[in-house]
C-alpha positions, -999 to +999 in steps of 0.1 A: -091-213+094-069-203+124-085-206+158-092-171+175-070-161+202-080-143+232-073-105+230-061-108+266-029-123+254-012-089+246+023-104+241+008-126+213-006-093+197+029-076+201+046-105+185+023-105+155+026-067+151+064-069+151+067-100+128+045-080+103+077-060+096+098-088+083+106-125+092+127-128+124+134-152+152+120-148+188+151-133+203+151-108+177+114-101+183+121-096+220+148-072+212+126-051+189+099-050+213+122-040+242+136-013+220+100+001+214+093+001+251+064-023+246+068-036+282+058+001+293+026-002+272+015-037+280+022-064+306+048-086+291+062-118+305+094-123+286+099-158+298+069-169+279+077-154+246+090-187+230+058-204+242+037-177+227+055-178+193+050-217+193+013-213+200+009-186+172+025-211+148+002-239+161-028-218+153-015-208+118-008-172+127+030-175+123+050-199+102+087-210+103+105-201+071+140-211+081+169-209+106+194-183+114+228-188+130+252-161+143+287-171+154+288-200+178+252-195+188+227-223+182+204-221+152+173-201+157+140-206+139+128-176+118+091-170+117+070-148+094+034-136+099+008-155+078-021-139+062-043-152+088-019-136+115-022-102+098-060-105+098-059-116+134-038-088+145-059-063+128-091-077+145-074-074+179-062-039+175-099-030+163-114-046+195-088-029+219-094+006+203-133+002+201-144-016+232-137-004+268-126-031+290-129-033+329-094-031+340-090-025+378-057-011+390-037-017+421-046+018+432-084+010+428-078-021+449-061-001+477-089+025+476-114-004+480-099-015+514-085+019+527-111+020+555-088-006+572-064+022+579-071+055+598-079+086+578-048+104+589-026+077+577-046+074+544-042+111+539-004+109+544-002+079+520-022+099+495+002+129+498+032+104+492+015+091+462+007+126+450+043+136+453+055+107+433+028+112+407+037+148+402+074+139+398+065+112+371+042+135+353+068+164+350+093+137+337+070+124+313+060+158+299+096+165+294+103+132+278+071+137+254+082+172+245+116+160+235+102+130+216+077+153+197+107+167+180+121+133+171+091+110+162+059+112+143+029+115+165+017+080+154+043+066+177+036+090+206-001+086+212+002+058+237+026+080+258+001+110+255-027+088+268-006+075+297+004+111+306-033+121+305-044+092+328-017+102+353-028+139+352-063+127+357-053+103+387-032+133+403-062+156+400-085+131+416-062+121+443-056+158+451-094+163+454-099+133+477-069+146+498-083+180+500-116+164+513-098+147+541-076+176+551-108+198+553-128+174+573-154+174+544-152+136+535-186+121+543-186+098+573-151+109+584-159+110+622-175+076+620-143+064+603-122+079+630-143+065+658-140+030+643-103+033+645-104+045+682-127+020+695-126-009+669-164-009+666-182+000+634-214+019+636-244-005+630-252+010+596-217+008+583-214-027+597-245-037+578-231-023+546-198-039+550-216-072+555-239-069+526-216-051+500-227-031+470-261-039+454-259-061+423-256-042+391 
């Protein structure tokens, strides 16, 4: 039986799902994945594609079925998905759809350390982010509206989700910015004082030292 691969290897999942269509060589797999915009849906390191394909073959999820040559190019090995590979791809997809995973974003990382900047600078940066988000949301809405007339919804749900997440992020960012602008953000004066004097109030210093309680 093929050894289970980690769901975190999303490129492996992408390779298996594209190979389900028909046998193809790795270069063709990459071309199809790029054409589908899969690098927008998941983090893909294209330089590791051949290694991923070889590992999938090693674990019995892909198998070589021949070679292909076009013109003067070197021969390329053609792979097809095995029955075990089909089952594995289905299992990965079930897990990704059914089980929420903790996936911190770079924005979340920035928020976690924003106290190192003054509140006025943070507000200016959030305004900049919000402007960029609003532009992206408008562009995504127009693209999605156009694609709805060209593609079945089955191929658009990930774009709908991405748009919904951006809209939610923009709404939350707008709310945070409103608190900062109105002076309603809790502890705002202590935050300002820290950047004037360089000294944290004792209670905040204690919290910064201890961190959050363990969950």
